[in-house]
N, C-alpha and C positions, 0 to 999 in steps of 0.2 A: 303275245308282242314279238317272239324270236319270228315270226312269219312275217310279222308286218315291216320287218326291219330288213327283209330278204335273207336270210339266216333259216337255212334247213334243219329243222329239228322232229322228232320223235319221241312220241311217249313211252318210259321203261316201267313196267307193273311189276310188283312183286306181292301177291296174293299172300305169302305165308306173313307179309312187314304190313299187309295191309297199306301201302305206299307206293307212291307214282312221281317221277322224278324225270328228267329230260336228256336224250342224244341231242348233240350238236354237232354239224360239219362245219369243221373250222379248215379250210388251207386244204381239203380233199380228205381228211382225216373226223370221224367221229368221237366224242370225247362225251361221258355223262357229267352232267350239271346237274347237282341237285340243291335248290334255291330253299327247299321246305327245311332242310338240316342245316343250312349253314344262315338260316332267318335267326337275326337278332333277339326276336320274344322266343321263340321255341328252342334254339340251338343248344344242348348242355353247357358248350363253352360260353355263352353269352347271357346264359339265364337270365332274363329280368335286367338286364343291365341296358339301358336306353344308350344310342349311340355306338353301339357295339357292331357289329357285321363281321361274319366269317367267312372265310374264302377257303376252307377244308375240304370242300368236295364241288369245287368250280374244277372243270376241264380234267376229268378223270379217266384213264385209262379200265379195262374190266379189271384188270389186276390189282390194282389199286383201292377200287371201289370196292369190291371184293371181299377186303377187311372184314367190312361191317355191314355192307348191303347182301341179303342173299336171295338164291331162287326168284330170279327175277326173270323176264322176256323182254330181249331187246329187239328192234328191227335189225342191226346192223353189229359187227364187232367194234369192238371200240380196244383196237390192237397197240396204237400209239401211246408211248410213254413219255412225250416231248413235256407234259407239262405236270408229270406227277409227283414232281419235290422241286417248288418254286416258291422263290422268299414269299409272296403273297399269302402262300396259306399257313404262315407262321403268323401273320396280321391279324387282326381284330379290327384294324380302322378301316374306315371308308377309301376309295380311292377315286382321284377325279382326274378325270383326262383335260388337258389345258394346252393351248400352243403347243402341241403336237408332243407331250408328255404326261407321264401319267405322275400324280402327287397321292401322299398319304400325310397325315399329323399323328403321332404316337407317342406317347411318351415323353412328352414336350420338345419334341423335333420333329419339323418338316421334313420329309425325305421326297425325292425325285425316283422312279424306279426306270432302272435302264434293264429292259428286254432281251437286250444281247448280252450281258454278262449275268443277267439274274441278281441284279443286287440294287439294296438301297439306299442311296446317297444322301447324306446329311446336307440340306443346302439353308437351314437356319434351325438354331437350336434358342428355346426358350427357357431350357431347363424349368419349366415351371408345370409341376405333374399335381392329379389334383387327390388332394387329401382324405384318407378314410377319416373321417367325423370322430369315431368313438375309437381310433388304436392310433394313438400318437406315432408318428414315424411312417405308419402305414400309407400308402396312394394306390390309386386305383389306375392301371394302365390302359391307355389308349382309351378311356369314357369320357362321355358329357363333351368331347371335341365338335366343333361343326367345323368343314371344308369346304367351301366354294368356289368356283373361277367365275371372273366377273371382271369383263374390260382389260385383259391380257394380265391381271392380279389373282393369286390366291388368298383370299379372306379366311381366317381361321381365329378360333379362339384356345386360349387356355384357362385357368383356376383366374387369374385377374388381369387380363387383357384382350384386346382381339385389335388382329394385326392383319396388314395387307403388304403379300410379297408381291413384287416385280419379277415377273418370270422372265422377261427380257433384260434389267437391269442386274436384278439380284438385290436392289432394294428394299429395304422392311419402312415400315411405318406403322406406329403404334396408333389405333384408331379411336381405342379406349383404353 
């Protein structure tokens, strides 16, 4: 898929880990991308929790990846640490690109991502979180919420409603 999108990439192999991931070239620099370990089904962070995705192993340097990946053979060094500590790595929510910006919904709040300052900015707060049914007062973080872009709006859900957020005007509409 990366090749089809015109993104230069190479496989990275660790025989001792019995594992393969990718190197990708972004703006002239190579980075590690391990989609397997960020997979919502297989990831230790996300184990068995539908709707969650991780970004912990996305665009990492050799140094950062080396903390838990070992004995691998890569085509090129991944020396740049530009993306080693980014806001998206602390999120288990899916991100959507719409109208020139990145957005995510987690913990009852819709956020826009500012790549220059590497911050998440709240654009709308529902305050609505997913309760853990057998544990009063406990709730799931970032789980079970969908987020999609359609017609200049972000469509997302909380446990009790479905919303449409107009990206241009900032207006919110409760659809259900």
